C-alpha angles and dihedrals in degrees: 000000000000127000089245091055091051090050091049091050092048092048093048091048091050091051092049093049091047091049091051092049092048088056091051096261127137127221115216124231087237091059091047090054090051090045090054088056088051093049090048092051096247091122134017130228092277090052092052092050092045092052092048093048092047091051090059097038095249119153130206117272 
């Protein structure tokens, strides 16, 4: 993954977290740890979603 891609991921994540907080939502520390793995290229978007769904016991439709 390129430095530009990591920056893009970090910026998009920051915007998403901010948007959630503006709507009164809270972002868990567990999600932020997973998001850091996403930003650093250790997992992709599907991996981030899978981890989040697994955390809350959600299964695929």
